[in-house]
ROVEX-507758 format. One record per residue (C-alpha): x, y negated, z negated; residue number from 0. Coordinates in steps of 0.05 Angstrom, whole numbers. Each point is the difference from the previous one (the first is absolute). Last residue first. Layout:
BEGIN
       x       y       z  seq
       X       Y       Z  NUM
...
END
This chain:
BEGIN
       x       y       z  seq
    2242   -1613   -2014  991
     -55      50      10  990
     -60      29     -36  989
      24      70     -16  988
      75     -10      -3  987
      -9     -65     -39  986
     -50      29     -49  985
      43      62     -11  984
      59     -44     -15  983
     -42     -39     -50  982
     -25      65     -32  981
      71      26      -7  980
      23     -65     -31  979
     -58      -3     -48  978
      12      73     -18  977
      71     -15     -19  976
     -26     -59     -40  975
     -47      46     -39  974
      55      51     -12  973
      43     -55     -30  972
      65     -28      27  971
      50     -11     -57  970
      56      24      45  969
      -1     -65      39  968
     -20      14      72  967
      43      32      54  966
     -46      16      59  965
      34     -22      65  964
     -51      12      54  963
      37      31      58  962
      -2     -25      72  961
      57     -50      -1  960
      37      43      51  959
      67      -6     -36  958
     -38      17     -64  957
     -44     -46     -43  956
     -67     -36       3  955
     -29     -42     -56  954
     -51       5     -57  953
     -39     -50     -42  952
     -72      20     -13  951
     -57     -50     -12  950
     -46      18      57  949
      27     -57      42  948
      69      28     -15  947
     -23      67      27  946
     -20     -34      65  945
      69     -30       9  944
      34      66     -17  943
     -45      35      51  942
      22     -51      52  941
      73      15     -13  940
     -13      75       4  939
     -39      -7      65  938
      58     -36      32  937
      47      57     -17  936
     -44      60      16  935
      60      43      15  934
      -9      50      57  933
       2      68     -36  932
      -6      35      67  931
     -46      54     -28  930
     -34     -39     -56  929
     -15     -58      46  928
      -5     -73     -18  927
      41      11     -63  926
      -4     -29     -70  925
      46      24     -55  924
     -24      -6     -72  923
      60      -6     -47  922
       8      17     -73  921
      48     -15     -57  920
     -48       0     -58  919
       9      74     -14  918
      25      35      62  917
       3     -19      74  916
     -30       5      68  915
     -71       0      27  914
      -2      17      74  913
     -31     -19      67  912
     -55     -45     -27  911
     -34     -30      62  910
     -43      62       6  909
     -42     -20     -60  908
     -41      53     -35  907
      52      52     -21  906
      51     -55     -12  905
     -48     -32     -50  904
       3      65     -41  903
      76      -4       2  902
      -5     -71     -27  901
     -44      21     -58  900
      46      58     -17  899
      59     -48       3  898
     -35     -46     -49  897
     -13      55     -49  896
      72      24       4  895
      25     -71      -9  894
     -45     -10     -60  893
      28      61     -34  892
      74      -5      19  891
       4     -76      -6  890
     -36       3     -67  889
      49      52     -24  888
      57     -45      21  887
     -34     -58     -35  886
       0      32     -69  885
     -16     -68     -32  884
      54       9     -52  883
      52      28      48  882
      -9     -47      59  881
      -9     -57     -51  880
      66      16     -35  879
      37       5      66  878
     -28     -68      22  877
      18     -30     -67  876
      72      24       5  875
       9     -28      71  874
     -30     -67     -20  873
      44      -3     -62  872
      60      12      45  871
     -21     -55      47  870
      -9     -49     -57  869
      67      17     -31  868
      35      -3      68  867
      12      68      33  866
       6     -29      70  865
      -5     -76      -8  864
      71     -20      16  863
      20      65      33  862
      73      21      -9  861
      44      54      29  860
      76       0      -5  859
      52      10      55  858
      -7      49      58  857
      44      53     -32  856
     -41     -11     -62  855
     -58      33      36  854
      31      68     -13  853
     -23      -6     -72  852
     -72       6      20  851
      14      63      40  850
      38      30     -59  849
     -56     -17     -48  848
     -54      34      40  847
     -57     -42      30  846
     -58     -45     -16  845
     -13     -63      41  844
     -51     -48     -27  843
     -50     -53      20  842
     -36     -58     -31  841
     -34     -62      28  840
     -64      -1     -42  839
     -59      29      38  838
     -12      60     -45  837
      75       0     -15  836
      17      73      13  835
     -58       7      48  834
      38     -39      54  833
      71      25     -14  832
      36      68       0  831
      62      29      33  830
      27      68     -18  829
      72      23      15  828
      28      70       1  827
     -66      33      14  826
     -28      60     -39  825
     -45      47      40  824
     -66      38      -9  823
     -36     -36      56  822
     -57     -26     -44  821
      53     -21     -50  820
      28     -47      53  819
     -63     -42      -4  818
      11     -18     -73  817
     -54       3     -54  816
     -32      61      31  815
     -71      26      11  814
     -31     -69      -2  813
      38     -26      61  812
       1     -69     -31  811
      38      24     -61  810
      57     -50       0  809
      28      15      69  808
     -31      -3      69  807
      13     -72      23  806
      70     -16     -24  805
      19      73      -8  804
      55      -2      53  803
      37      65     -13  802
      74      -6      20  801
      40      63      14  800
      76      -7       1  799
      47      25      54  798
      58      49      -3  797
     -17      40      63  796
     -32      57     -39  795
     -35     -52     -43  794
     -39     -26      59  793
     -17      70      24  792
     -26      20     -68  791
     -40     -64      -6  790
     -32      14      68  789
     -19      71     -18  788
     -29     -17     -69  787
     -31     -64      26  786
     -43      37      51  785
     -19      59     -44  784
     -74      -9      11  783
     -15     -50      55  782
       1     -72     -25  781
     -65     -24     -29  780
     -34     -57      36  779
     -19     -66     -33  778
     -16     -42      61  777
      59       6      47  776
      38     -52     -40  775
      -3      43     -61  774
      28      68      18  773
      10      29     -69  772
      72      10     -20  771
      15     -67      35  770
      66      12      36  769
      73     -19      -1  768
      57      48      20  767
      66     -27     -22  766
      75     -10      14  765
      -6      47      58  764
      54      32      42  763
      12     -36      67  762
      57      39      30  761
     -42      35      53  760
      -1      63     -42  759
     -28     -42     -57  758
     -54     -28      46  757
     -19      71      21  756
      -8      20     -73  755
     -50     -56     -11  754
     -37      16      65  753
      -5      73     -19  752
     -30     -18     -68  751
     -52     -44      35  750
     -18      57      48  749
      -2      50     -57  748
     -49     -46     -38  747
     -46     -19      57  746
     -14      72      20  745
     -46      12     -59  744
     -49     -47      36  743
     -19      58      44  742
     -53      20     -52  741
     -39     -63      16  740
      34     -43      51  739
      71      -5      29  738
       7     -58      49  737
     -32     -46     -50  736
     -75     -12      -6  735
     -23      35     -63  734
      62      33     -28  733
      40     -64       3  732
      72      16     -17  731
      25     -64      31  730
      56      21      46  729
      71     -11     -23  728
      37     -66       4  727
      72     -25       0  726
      25     -65     -30  725
      75     -14       5  724
      -9     -29      70  723
     -42     -59     -25  722
     -76      -1      10  721
     -26     -45      55  720
     -33      48      48  719
     -37      41     -52  718
     -25     -58     -41  717
     -18     -45      58  716
     -75      -3     -16  715
      18     -15     -73  714
     -52      14     -53  713
     -45      42      45  712
      62      26      36  711
      18      38     -63  710
      73      20       0  709
      25     -31     -64  708
      71      24     -10  707
      30     -67      23  706
     -52     -38     -40  705
      24      32     -64  704
      72     -18      17  703
     -10     -71      21  702
     -55     -16     -49  701
     -72       8      24  700
     -24      65     -31  699
      -9      76       6  698
     -51      12      55  697
      -5      66      36  696
     -25      18      70  695
      62      43      14  694
      37      33     -58  693
      68     -27     -19  692
      70      28       8  691
      57     -42     -26  690
      71     -10      23  689
      44     -44     -44  688
      55      43     -31  687
      45      -6     -61  686
     -45      49     -35  685
     -14     -35     -67  684
       6     -71      26  683
     -44      12      61  682
     -51      38     -42  681
      -1     -57     -52  680
      -9     -50      57  679
     -59      40      25  678
     -33       2     -68  677
      12     -76      -8  676
     -37     -15      65  675
     -56      48     -21  674
      -7     -36     -67  673
       5     -69      30  672
     -56      15      48  671
     -41      31     -55  670
       4     -64     -41  669
      33     -38     -57  668
      58      43     -24  667
      18      46     -58  666
      55      52       7  665
      -8      63     -41  664
      43      60     -17  663
     -21      70     -23  662
     -26      37      61  661
      33      66     -22  660
     -55      11     -51  659
     -58       3      50  658
     -42     -63      -4  657
     -51     -30     -49  656
      52      -7     -55  655
      45     -38      48  654
     -54     -53       6  653
     -14      -5     -74  652
      74      -7     -16  651
       9     -56      51  650
     -62     -36     -28  649
      26       6     -72  648
      69     -26      18  647
     -28     -60      37  646
     -48     -13     -57  645
      53      -1     -55  644
      42     -61      15  643
      73     -12      21  642
      11     -56      49  641
      25      18      69  640
     -72      20      16  639
     -24     -70      12  638
     -42     -47     -42  637
     -70      -3     -28  636
     -12      -8     -74  635
     -54      -8     -53  634
     -57     -38      33  633
      10      41      63  632
      -1      64     -40  631
     -66     -16     -33  630
     -33     -22      65  629
      26      60      38  628
     -28      47     -53  627
     -67     -35      -2  626
      -8       3      76  625
      20      73       2  624
     -48      19     -54  623
     -56     -39      32  622
       6      30      70  621
     -23     -55      46  620
      -1      43      62  619
       5      75      -1  618
      51      48     -32  617
      31      16      68  616
       2     -72      22  615
      47       9      60  614
     -44      53      32  613
     -51     -53      16  612
     -42      27      57  611
     -67      26     -26  610
     -17     -65     -35  609
     -76      -3      -9  608
     -19     -71      13  607
     -41     -50     -41  606
     -24     -64      32  605
       3     -57     -50  604
       9     -55      51  603
      74      -7     -17  602
      13      73      15  601
      -3      58     -49  600
      41      64       0  599
     -17      67     -31  598
      40      61     -21  597
      15     -25     -71  596
     -16     -74       0  595
      24     -49      52  594
     -12     -73      11  593
      21     -54      51  592
     -12      33      67  591
     -13     -50      56  590
     -35      42      53  589
      40      11      63  588
     -22     -23      68  587
      43      42      46  586
       6      54     -52  585
      60      16     -45  584
      55     -51      -1  583
      66      -2      37  582
      68     -21     -25  581
      24     -14      71  580
     -40     -63      -7  579
      52     -30     -46  578
     -37     -39     -54  577
      -5     -76       7  576
     -42     -13      63  575
     -38      65       3  574
     -14      -3     -74  573
     -27     -71       7  572
     -47      25      54  571
     -23      56     -45  570
     -13     -50     -55  569
     -40     -43      47  568
     -42      59      22  567
     -13      19     -73  566
     -20     -72     -16  565
     -45      -3      61  564
     -34      64     -22  563
      -9     -28     -70  562
     -40     -60      26  561
     -47       6     -59  560
      38     -51     -42  559
     -15     -53      52  558
     -74      15      -4  557
       5       2     -76  556
      22     -73      -5  555
     -57     -26      43  554
      22     -34      64  553
      -4     -75      -3  552
      70     -10      25  551
      21     -31     -67  550
     -20      63     -37  549
      14     -10     -73  548
      35      54     -41  547
     -43      45     -42  546
      -6     -19     -73  545
      48      30     -51  544
      26     -62     -35  543
     -64     -41      11  542
       6     -55      51  541
     -54      28      46  540
     -52       9     -55  539
     -12      72     -18  538
     -72      23      -7  537
     -31     -12      68  536
      69      -5      30  535
       8      75      -5  534
     -60      16      44  533
      42      20      61  532
     -42      11      62  531
     -44      62      13  530
     -19      -5      74  529
      70     -20      20  528
      29      51     -47  527
     -43      54      31  526
      28     -13      69  525
      73      -3     -22  524
      -8      64     -42  523
     -28      43      56  522
      60      45      12  521
      20      -4     -73  520
     -64      30     -26  519
     -44     -50     -38  518
     -14      -6     -74  517
     -59     -26     -41  516
     -49      19      55  515
     -46     -53      27  514
     -74      -3     -19  513
     -56      13      49  512
     -29     -40      58  511
       5      20      73  510
      11     -73      22  509
      58      -8     -47  508
       3     -42     -63  507
      65     -40     -11  506
      26      31     -63  505
      37     -26     -61  504
      19      48     -55  503
      10      -6     -75  502
       2      60     -48  501
      -1     -20     -73  500
      31      45     -52  499
     -10      -6     -75  498
      27      60     -39  497
     -23      24     -68  496
     -36      60      27  495
     -37     -44      49  494
      -6     -75     -12  493
     -38     -42      50  492
      28     -66      25  491
     -51     -53     -17  490
     -61     -26      37  489
     -20     -42      59  488
      12     -67     -33  487
     -20     -56      47  486
      58     -38      32  485
     -33      -9      67  484
     -74      13      -5  483
     -35      67      -1  482
     -57      27      43  481
     -30      69     -14  480
      15      63     -39  479
      -4     -15     -75  478
      58     -32     -35  477
      41      20     -61  476
      32      61      31  475
      51      44     -37  474
      46       4      59  473
      49      56      19  472
      -4      -3      75  471
      -5     -67      37  470
     -12      -7      74  469
       3     -70      29  468
     -36      -2      67  467
      15     -48      56  466
     -44     -20      58  465
     -36     -56     -36  464
       7      19     -72  463
     -21      67     -30  462
      24      13     -71  461
       2      75     -12  460
      -5      34     -68  459
      20      67     -29  458
      -6      22     -73  457
     -59      48       2  456
       1      14      74  455
      -6     -53      53  454
     -32     -67     -18  453
     -18     -59      44  452
      18     -73     -10  451
     -14     -56      49  450
      47     -57      13  449
      34     -61     -29  448
      75      -1      -6  447
      54      28     -46  446
     -55      32     -42  445
      25      10     -71  444
      27      60     -36  443
      16      -7     -74  442
      56      40     -32  441
       7      46     -60  440
      69      25     -20  439
      61      37      25  438
     -20      -3      73  437
      14      44      59  436
     -17     -36      66  435
     -10      43      61  434
      12     -24      71  433
     -33       9      68  432
      13      33      67  431
      58      42     -27  430
      35      38      56  429
      11      73     -19  428
     -56      38      36  427
      35      67       7  426
      30      23      65  425
     -33      64      26  424
      41      64       3  423
       6       2     -75  422
      55      36     -38  421
      10     -63     -41  420
     -47     -57     -17  419
      18     -72      -9  418
     -48     -43     -41  417
      50     -14     -55  416
      51     -20      53  415
     -45     -59      14  414
       4     -35      67  413
     -11     -71     -26  412
     -50     -44      36  411
     -26     -29     -65  410
      45       7     -61  409
     -19      28     -68  408
     -11     -45     -59  407
      21       2     -73  406
     -29     -44     -55  405
      18     -25     -70  404
      71      27       6  403
      31      22     -66  402
      37      65      14  401
     -64      38     -16  400
     -33     -35      58  399
      57      22      46  398
      -4      71     -26  397
     -75       1      11  396
       9     -21      72  395
      52      53      12  394
     -44      54     -30  393
     -61     -23      40  392
      37       4      65  391
      31      68     -14  390
     -65      31     -25  389
      -6      53      55  388
      74      16      -6  387
      34       4      68  386
      36     -66      -9  385
      39      27     -59  384
      37      45      49  383
      68     -14     -31  382
      -2     -75      14  381
     -62     -44      -1  380
      20     -60     -42  379
      55     -25      46  378
     -50     -10      55  377
      27      10      71  376
     -62      36      27  375
     -44     -55     -28  374
     -38       1     -66  373
      33     -63     -28  372
     -47     -29     -52  371
       0     -75      -2  370
      -2     -31     -69  369
     -49     -56     -15  368
      36     -52     -41  367
     -44     -59      20  366
     -56      17     -48  365
     -70      20      24  364
     -54     -39     -35  363
     -30     -28      64  362
      -8      68      32  361
     -31     -12      69  360
      28     -70       3  359
     -50     -51      26  358
     -10     -35      67  357
      36      55      38  356
      20     -26      68  355
     -30      42      56  354
      48      51      28  353
      37     -13      65  352
     -11      43      62  351
      65       1      39  350
     -12      57      48  349
      58      46      18  348
      21      -3      74  347
      63      43       6  346
     -33      54      43  345
      -2      49     -58  344
     -27     -54     -46  343
     -56     -16      47  342
     -17      74       7  341
      -1       8     -76  340
     -45     -61      -7  339
     -47      29      52  338
       3      68     -35  337
     -20     -32     -66  336
     -57     -39      32  335
     -24      63      35  334
      -9      33     -68  333
      40      65      -5  332
     -30      70       7  331
     -45     -28      55  330
      45      18      58  329
      21      66     -31  328
     -72      24      -9  327
     -17     -22      70  326
      58      37      31  325
     -17      63     -40  324
     -72      -5      24  323
      24       0      72  322
      47      58     -16  321
     -58      41     -26  320
     -47     -16      58  319
      50      15      56  318
     -17      74       6  317
     -73     -19      12  316
      14     -46      59  315
      45      48      40  314
     -45      59     -21  313
     -59     -30      38  312
     -52      54     -14  311
     -42     -45     -44  310
      -8     -52      56  309
     -44     -58     -22  308
       9      13     -74  307
      75      13      10  306
       5     -66      37  305
     -33     -36     -58  304
      51      28     -48  303
      57     -25      43  302
     -33     -67      12  301
     -11     -12     -74  300
      70      19     -23  299
      37     -31      59  298
     -38     -66      -8  297
      21      -2     -73  296
      72      15      17  295
       1     -58      49  294
     -35     -47     -49  293
      51      14     -54  292
      58     -10      49  291
     -34     -65      23  290
      -3     -25     -72  289
      74      18      -3  288
      21     -40      62  287
     -40     -64      -8  286
      49     -36     -45  285
      58      20      44  284
     -38     -24      61  283
     -14     -66     -35  282
      74      -9     -13  281
      18      13      73  280
      31      67      18  279
      61       5      44  278
      -5      49      59  277
      61      45       5  276
      30     -13     -70  275
     -70      -5     -30  274
     -19      68      27  273
      63      31     -31  272
     -11     -33     -68  271
     -73      20      -1  270
      17      72      19  269
      53       4     -54  268
     -51     -27     -51  267
     -53      53      15  266
      23      46     -56  265
     -16     -54     -52  264
     -74      17       5  263
      12      73     -18  262
      27      60      37  261
      22      64     -34  260
     -25      45      55  259
     -30     -40      57  258
     -70     -29      -3  257
      24     -72      -6  256
      42      -4      63  255
     -60      -6      47  254
     -23     -63     -37  253
      65     -35      15  252
      -7      12      75  251
     -71     -26       1  250
      20     -62     -40  249
      58     -13      48  248
     -45      -3      61  247
     -51     -39     -42  246
      53     -54      -5  245
     -12     -17      72  244
     -74     -11     -13  243
     -41      36      53  242
     -14       5      73  241
       1      70      28  240
      37      65       6  239
     -34      54     -41  238
       9      54      53  237
      75     -15       8  236
      17      71     -21  235
      75       8       0  234
      62     -35     -28  233
      71      26       6  232
      65      13     -36  231
     -22      10     -73  230
      53      35     -43  229
     -18      67     -31  228
      52      11     -53  227
      47      59      10  226
      63     -37     -20  225
      24      -2      73  224
     -66     -34      19  223
     -58      44      22  222
     -39     -31      58  221
     -66     -34     -12  220
     -64     -18      36  219
     -43     -56     -26  218
     -75       1      -6  217
      -3      47     -59  216
      41     -45     -46  215
     -35     -62      22  214
       4     -53      54  213
     -76      -4       6  212
     -24     -69      20  211
      41      -6      63  210
      -9     -76      -5  209
     -25     -53      47  208
       6     -67     -35  207
     -29     -39     -58  206
      42     -43     -47  205
     -29      -8     -71  204
     -22     -70     -17  203
     -76       7       6  202
       0      63     -42  201
      45     -28     -55  200
     -48     -23     -55  199
     -44      62      12  198
      53      53     -14  197
      -5      -1     -76  196
     -76       6       3  195
       7      56      52  194
      45      39     -47  193
     -52      -5     -56  192
     -56      20      48  191
      41      59      25  190
      18      24     -70  189
     -72      -2     -23  188
     -26      36      62  187
      54      54      -5  186
     -16      12     -73  185
     -74       3      13  184
      10      50      57  183
      42      43     -46  182
     -57       5     -49  181
     -48       8      58  180
      32      65      23  179
     -43      22      59  178
      18     -63      39  177
     -57     -34      39  176
      -3     -62     -44  175
      74     -12      13  174
      -8      -6      76  173
     -30     -69       9  172
      35     -35     -58  171
      67      31      20  170
      -7     -20      73  169
     -22     -70     -18  168
      59      -8     -47  167
      49      23      53  166
     -24     -43      59  165
      62     -44       3  164
      38      64     -13  163
     -14      22      72  162
      -6      75      -8  161
     -74       5      15  160
       3     -47      59  159
     -44     -60      16  158
     -21       0      74  157
      24     -56      45  156
      75      11      -5  155
      31     -24      64  154
      68      31      -2  153
      56     -12      51  152
      29     -63     -31  151
      66      24     -28  150
      35     -59     -33  149
      18      34     -66  148
      -1      70      29  147
      75      13      -7  146
       4     -35     -67  145
     -56      43     -28  144
      30      63      29  143
      69     -18     -27  142
     -29     -15     -69  141
     -39      65      -2  140
      63      38      22  139
      41     -35     -54  138
     -52      17     -53  137
       1      73      19  136
      76      -2       1  135
       0     -28     -71  134
     -44      56     -24  133
      49      50      30  132
      60     -36     -32  131
     -38      -1     -67  130
     -11      76       0  129
     -69      27      16  128
     -21      58     -44  127
     -46      52      32  126
     -72     -17      14  125
      -6      37      66  124
     -13     -24      72  123
      64     -38      10  122
       0       4      75  121
      51      44      36  120
      41     -18      59  119
     -10      -3      75  118
     -50     -51      27  117
     -47      36      49  116
      -7     -50      56  115
     -71     -22       9  114
     -57      24      43  113
     -63     -41      -9  112
     -73      17      -9  111
     -71     -27       9  110
     -66      32     -19  109
     -70       9      27  108
     -38      49     -43  107
     -38      60      30  106
      43      50     -37  105
      62     -31      31  104
       2     -52      56  103
      63     -33      24  102
      28     -69      14  101
      72     -19       8  100
      39     -58     -31   99
      71      -9      26   98
     -25     -16      70   97
      43      16      62   96
     -50      46      34   95
      40      62     -17   94
       0     -21     -72   93
      48     -49     -30   92
      47      23     -55   91
      -1     -37     -67   90
      61     -13     -45   89
      -2      32     -69   88
      59     -36     -34   87
      69      20     -24   86
      40     -60     -22   85
      70      -4      30   84
     -12     -67      32   83
     -54     -42     -32   82
     -21     -57      46   81
     -13      38      64   80
     -34      58     -33   79
     -38     -48     -45   78
     -33     -34      60   77
     -14      67      34   76
     -32      25     -64   75
     -43     -63      -2   74
     -22      11      72   73
     -21      71     -16   72
     -40     -24     -60   71
     -31     -55      42   70
     -23      52      50   69
     -34      37     -57   68
     -34     -64     -22   67
     -26     -12      70   66
     -27      71       0   65
     -41     -18     -62   64
      -3      56     -51   63
     -68      18     -28   62
      -1      64      41   61
      61      23     -40   60
      62       5      42   59
      29      63      30   58
      75      -5     -11   57
      41      49      42   56
      69       4     -31   55
      59      18      45   54
      58      48       3   53
      52       7      55   52
      19      32      66   51
     -26      71      -9   50
     -62     -25     -34   49
     -25      -2     -71   48
     -62     -42     -15   47
     -15     -21     -71   46
     -73     -16      -9   45
     -31     -58     -38   44
     -75      -9     -12   43
     -26     -65     -30   42
     -30     -17     -68   41
      45      28     -55   40
      46      39      45   39
      21      72      14   38
      61      24      38   37
     -38      48      47   36
      50      40      43   35
       1       3      76   34
      46      40      46   33
      20     -31      66   32
     -23     -31      65   31
       5     -74      19   30
     -29     -35      62   29
     -26     -56     -44   28
     -75      -2      13   27
     -14      69      29   26
      54      41     -34   25
      -5     -32     -68   24
     -76      -3       3   23
      -3      74      16   22
      46      17     -58   21
     -43     -40     -48   20
     -63      35      26   19
      33      67     -14   18
      20     -26     -69   17
     -73     -12     -17   16
     -10     -68     -30   15
     -16      -5     -73   14
     -50     -52     -24   13
      18     -73      -6   12
      -1     -31     -69   11
     -57     -49     -13   10
      25     -71      -1    9
     -25     -53     -48    8
      21     -66      31    7
     -58     -34      33    6
     -52      46     -29    5
      16     -28     -69    4
     -26     -68      17    3
      55     -49     -21    2
     -12     -52     -55    1
      69     -29      -6    0
END
């Protein structure tokens, strides 16, 4: 590839006076209009606005071949016919019928073309690109490659700068000229390593005409309903030429890497989408990441060289930082690892078998080696034990103390002990090696012949023909150099009375260096292929705890690493066996198998901040609750017809928390049952059936509770399908209802008038049911005095007042234990659930004795599990923890701090229309316009998806689904509240 630099180094064209541009337009194309310089790296581009349409005049660099420009126009025509709906810059012929026109500017002969201005906005910044956007980029690259597959309009005689077949030559030619020679050396080293990996495939890679620059800033976008910029067109065919087909995809992937939050795994949606349109051959998959490295290297050196040639070219100089960011991301992972990851993602994992060990690594190791379970589902890591820095060592020591001679960890395991919380970046949790904890001395012998090198005081590597064995914790007995198979290398070193040997296999990469001990989940499959399982080096296959054999020849750990497949299979099984009407959060939900306090953990060890789970008011995995349930379950669990203490104690505790007249308790299993029972009590006590409910409310799924649920988010037909005995009053929404701000005081008299009107019409109420804090709207306080006036009207017509405290009660508001206290009223019936059981199915209805007794006219009441000994103990323990841990105070203080943070975000981000709520019952309402209050429904869903990527679980609420539902466990800390606010700020700043 020895190419004289003069053949492809292009000096940027100087500016062309806009008066000259206007003259060319009129003379050559018969077009008049206003002209605006768009900038370019080597050419000159001008937007032309006319009364009949917009165009782009492209004045080509003198180095451009007019034949090549005609070929670009022909390629656009080809794609225009093959890709309906895709916006493309079609050329307009001049007055003489030619698409390429000549001109002279500043004494230089130039050529130009007039192209359609393609409407839409390019992605010129480095904001976050969501997976669907990345996928669309890959799809467009695939469609362009497929559309040009048999295009023969290019005769490429002169080597091109951007042709990746020339990449190494370009880098080696330009790197010596860079002002930062430290960076130049890095780029040179990475390029040469990538080229080495590419060489075996160069003669087998398909070559065709490619666009060569289907990148973020060479597509035009339209905003999707969720506000994301979705590519709809391709522009700038200036790099059209012959090249490897897979280079089209490599260029696209490289352009993703400078965007906010992007890493190597961010390109996978583009690869999948490209492969769907134009399938990749195995050699193309293997060549892809080396080509990404070479593309980013060329961009770095050419960008810096252009600024040397043309210091005033702001287009080139502005791009320098993002070009370096692309390079840094491309080389942040060895190309061999990314190739393995790409193969895995496309369902083509390699089957590279390990050499057979001629000798056992630890010949004196007994067969009873215990396996340490450090996974997310480990029974040894409850009550937050996994967060202790010494958790792994403590468990190993306990196993040794119990009599085991040795304990090993597991290769390919996503370790809970490596999980971090309150972290926007997933922790490296996948073990790429194993550790052996030994009770006594042990010899280490070479499993095969090789060469020994040392690292650190007690580290050793055995190099053997493309495979390295890394050992940490060795008292060496050999000098660096050759060793024979079976030769003693040393003994396991003792440190503070503990002998631990780290064992890791590694297939060396072209860029050198040692592998990490753990990999992040998104790159686990790639790293596990490069770091295969070393367990068989010290455990014979028929040992009690040895890994299972692999009859298909695939290493054991490679199959273990297919966690994503396992999650997808589980989701598919759920869809087949679990009614799909019972929906799940997120389109591709993480598999959550662990919770602790206000955090959740998925099966890959990714920690999430739980800002959603109002059911677990104490937090997940509460030790006191778990122990109390365990004790009671061992002792007795039956139904409430039997006589036992806990049901009495729970009933007394509940009535003690309420006004004195609310003295009688029913215990049930859920909020739906509680509301259903409350309505039945009202019917029995009043002899009537009519009920007034508030619009946009949710109360449950049983017949009665569903009938009074008016939220169209939960049931789109809620208003049309309710029975005739249900009547509604307007939602007292002071932000977007028909009465806003100070005018919201009008809701109460209107509701009271409606209640009295129904009585006059012969439909006097049995009950008025309402959340005392407007939950389904996003945690909004009712207008002051609302319940006082409505309760008064209800009682005036002989009805009962039902306070649905299922979501808002139990101290969540911070300022009050019960929501109705905030309104200064006393209801006749209170329903409670959710928080009452901290996730255990438990609910209650509390009312006056005479109302409870009236139910006997309907027969008797019985709930098999409601008020059982276990359920009663759960209820008592939750109340104890709320009191002892002062969680209501925490809700008040942390909630106030969080609300302040959210209000500050509202000052900087126009999408936030309002921040609702009190304590840890908050809502952030997103609007597209603060005047019209148009709901930002799609944006809210997309924001939730992006927040999940940043380690925060939150979901939309309200009938418009445009409010973030913020109802975390009451143990939320100030730090975690700040993590949430910072994550939301990140999303609103950098995109979703």
